[in-house]
C-alpha positions in Angstrom: 41.3 6.8 4.2 41.9 5.0 0.5 44.3 6.5 -0.9 43.6 6.5 -5.0 39.7 7.4 -4.0 38.1 8.4 -1.3 34.6 8.5 -2.1 35.4 4.4 -2.9 33.8 1.8 0.3 36.4 -0.2 0.2 40.0 -0.4 -1.7 39.3 -2.9 -3.5 37.1 -1.1 -5.4 39.1 1.9 -5.9 41.7 -0.6 -7.5 38.7 -1.8 -9.5 38.0 1.9 -10.5 41.5 2.9 -11.6 41.9 -0.6 -13.6 38.6 0.2 -15.4 39.9 4.0 -15.8 43.6 2.5 -17.6 45.7 1.8 -14.7 47.8 -1.5 -14.9 46.5 -3.4 -12.2 49.7 -3.9 -9.9 50.1 -0.3 -10.0 46.7 -0.2 -9.1 47.7 -2.3 -6.0 50.4 -0.6 -4.9 49.0 2.8 -5.1 45.6 1.1 -2.9 47.5 -0.8 -0.8 48.5 -2.9 0.8 45.1 -4.5 0.6 44.0 -5.7 3.5 42.9 -9.6 3.8 40.0 -8.3 5.9 37.7 -5.5 4.1 34.6 -4.2 3.8 34.1 -5.6 0.3 30.8 -6.7 -1.2 30.9 -8.6 -4.6 28.0 -6.1 -5.3 30.4 -3.3 -5.7 33.1 -4.7 -7.5 30.6 -6.0 -10.1 29.3 -2.6 -10.0 32.4 -0.4 -10.2 32.9 -3.4 -13.5 30.4 -1.9 -15.4 32.7 -0.6 -17.9 35.5 -2.7 -17.4 36.9 -4.7 -20.9 38.3 -8.6 -20.5 41.2 -7.2 -20.5 40.5 -5.6 -17.2 39.0 -8.6 -16.3 41.0 -11.0 -16.7 43.8 -9.1 -15.0 42.0 -8.8 -12.2 40.9 -12.1 -12.3 44.4 -13.1 -11.9 45.6 -10.7 -9.5 42.7 -11.2 -6.9 42.9 -14.8 -7.7 46.4 -15.7 -6.8 45.9 -13.9 -3.1 44.1 -15.6 0.0 41.6 -14.3 2.5 38.3 -13.5 2.5 38.1 -9.9 0.8 40.4 -11.2 -2.0 37.8 -14.1 -2.9 34.8 -11.5 -2.4 36.2 -9.2 -4.8 37.2 -11.9 -7.0 33.5 -13.4 -7.4 32.4 -9.6 -7.8 34.8 -10.1 -11.0 33.0 -12.9 -12.1 29.7 -11.4 -11.3 30.6 -8.6 -14.1 32.4 -11.4 -16.3 28.3 -12.8 -16.8 26.9 -9.3 -16.6 24.7 -8.6 -20.1 25.5 -12.1 -20.6 27.5 -13.7 -23.8 27.8 -10.0 -25.1 30.0 -9.2 -21.6 32.9 -11.6 -22.8 32.3 -12.1 -26.7 35.9 -9.8 -27.8 38.3 -11.8 -24.8 40.9 -13.1 -26.2 42.3 -16.9 -26.0 44.5 -15.4 -22.8 41.9 -13.6 -21.4 39.4 -16.6 -21.0 42.4 -18.6 -20.3 43.5 -16.8 -16.9 39.8 -15.8 -16.1 39.1 -19.9 -15.9 42.0 -20.5 -14.3 41.3 -17.8 -11.5 37.8 -18.8 -10.7 38.4 -22.9 -11.3 41.3 -22.7 -8.2 39.1 -20.5 -6.0 35.6 -22.6 -6.6 34.1 -19.4 -7.9 30.5 -19.3 -9.3 30.0 -21.9 -11.6 27.8 -20.0 -13.8 31.2 -17.5 -14.9 33.3 -20.8 -15.8 30.3 -21.8 -18.2 30.3 -18.4 -19.7 34.1 -18.8 -20.6 33.1 -22.1 -21.7 30.2 -20.9 -24.3 32.8 -18.7 -25.5 35.4 -21.5 -25.9 32.2 -23.2 -27.7 30.8 -21.2 -29.8 33.8 -19.3 -31.0 36.6 -22.4 -30.2 37.6 -22.1 -34.2 38.5 -18.9 -34.1 40.3 -18.5 -30.5 41.5 -21.7 -30.3 44.7 -21.5 -33.2 45.8 -18.8 -31.1 46.4 -20.8 -27.4 49.4 -22.2 -26.4 49.6 -25.4 -24.7 49.5 -23.6 -21.0 46.1 -22.2 -22.4 44.6 -25.2 -23.8 45.8 -27.3 -20.3 44.1 -24.8 -18.3 40.7 -23.8 -20.4 40.9 -28.1 -20.0 41.1 -28.4 -16.1 38.3 -25.4 -16.0 35.7 -27.8 -18.1 36.4 -31.5 -17.5 34.1 -33.2 -15.0 31.5 -30.2 -14.7 28.6 -32.1 -16.0 27.6 -33.5 -12.6 26.5 -30.0 -11.2 23.8 -27.4 -12.1 24.5 -24.8 -15.0 22.0 -23.3 -17.2 23.2 -25.4 -20.0 26.0 -28.1 -19.6 26.6 -28.5 -23.3 28.7 -25.4 -23.5 31.4 -27.6 -21.2 30.5 -30.3 -23.6 31.2 -28.8 -26.7 33.7 -26.7 -25.4 35.8 -30.0 -24.3 35.2 -30.9 -28.0 37.0 -27.8 -29.1 39.4 -28.2 -27.3 40.3 -32.5 -27.9 40.0 -31.3 -31.8 42.4 -29.3 -31.7 44.6 -31.3 -29.7 44.1 -34.0 -32.0 45.0 -31.7 -35.4 48.1 -30.6 -33.6 48.9 -32.6 -30.7 52.4 -33.2 -32.0 53.3 -29.9 -32.3 51.7 -28.1 -29.1 52.4 -31.2 -27.1 55.8 -30.6 -27.6 56.1 -28.0 -25.1 53.7 -29.5 -22.7 55.1 -29.8 -18.7 55.5 -33.5 -17.3 51.9 -31.7 -15.3 49.9 -30.6 -18.3 50.4 -33.8 -20.2 48.5 -35.6 -16.6 45.6 -32.7 -17.0 45.4 -33.2 -20.1 45.5 -36.9 -19.7 42.9 -37.8 -17.2 40.2 -34.6 -18.9 40.7 -36.5 -22.2 40.6 -40.0 -20.5 36.7 -39.0 -18.9 35.5 -40.9 -15.3 37.4 -44.2 -16.9 40.9 -43.2 -17.0 40.2 -42.7 -13.0 37.6 -45.9 -12.3 39.8 -48.0 -14.4 42.3 -50.5 -12.0 44.3 -53.5 -12.8 41.4 -55.9 -12.2 39.2 -53.7 -15.1 41.2 -52.3 -17.6 41.2 -49.3 -19.4 40.2 -49.2 -22.4 42.1 -46.3 -25.1 38.4 -46.6 -26.9 36.3 -45.9 -23.8 38.2 -42.2 -23.0 35.8 -39.2 -23.6 37.8 -38.1 -26.9 40.1 -41.2 -27.7 41.6 -39.4 -30.6 42.8 -36.3 -28.3 43.9 -38.8 -25.3 45.8 -41.2 -28.0 48.0 -38.2 -28.6 48.7 -37.4 -24.9 49.9 -41.1 -24.3 51.6 -40.9 -27.3 54.0 -38.0 -26.1 53.9 -39.6 -23.0 55.3 -42.8 -24.0 57.8 -41.0 -26.0 59.0 -39.2 -23.2 59.8 -42.4 -20.8 61.0 -44.1 -23.8 63.9 -41.0 -23.6 64.3 -41.0 -20.3 64.9 -44.3 -20.3 67.8 -44.9 -23.1 69.1 -41.8 -21.4 69.6 -43.1 -18.6 70.4 -46.5 -19.9 73.6 -44.2 -21.9 74.4 -42.5 -19.0 74.9 -46.1 -17.3 77.2 -47.8 -20.4 79.3 -44.3 -19.7 79.4 -45.0 -16.1 80.7 -48.7 -16.3 83.0 -48.0 -19.2 84.4 -45.1 -17.4 85.0 -48.2 -14.1 86.2 -50.7 -16.5 89.0 -47.9 -17.4 90.2 -47.1 -14.6 90.3 -51.0 -13.5 92.7 -51.4 -16.6 95.0 -48.5 -15.4 
């Protein structure tokens, strides 16, 4: 019998009911857990339990289910994805940038319904001017990774992804000097590949990549400049350390 909700057929559905009722997601996990990797959970039942969920509820559950492994967790995450696209764009119309980044991250890492990622992309494409001033570089990198390279798949409207990528690139172009200083090396690599587009991956020594060929050349240039600055700083630091070591060695010989 489920510890919190004996009427629910699944531990996962019980967790969803608790979260929608106002219980923090990790508390809901502990009260109904430990959640089994194999469970009679169906995405449709999870979606039904989240009929009145807010974007905050959806993001919390997506992050929690997406961080765990097992068929039941993936089925539950699929239910969250279906709930995110339920009622169309209105479902996520109040989502903030943190909600959208966490949803996109969970859906992308777990290869969940492309329609759900497209719903997130639509919000960035339409509301990006309002959302992105609050975004940190981690959220921008997460969304960029989720959206780039998806135009070869079947979507309701590919322009959602193109327009969302355009908004992200504009943000990095306008505020890259400030934003990129806080980026990790992994995030910079993600942004470089995303803004460079296929030409970056296809470039070889025989067929070099020209920055003008980038999908988003101005944002790409900002990222590359930050990477070059870090490489130069690391080189100078290494040279300075080497000079100090040589000076110390010479001094010890003289003694």
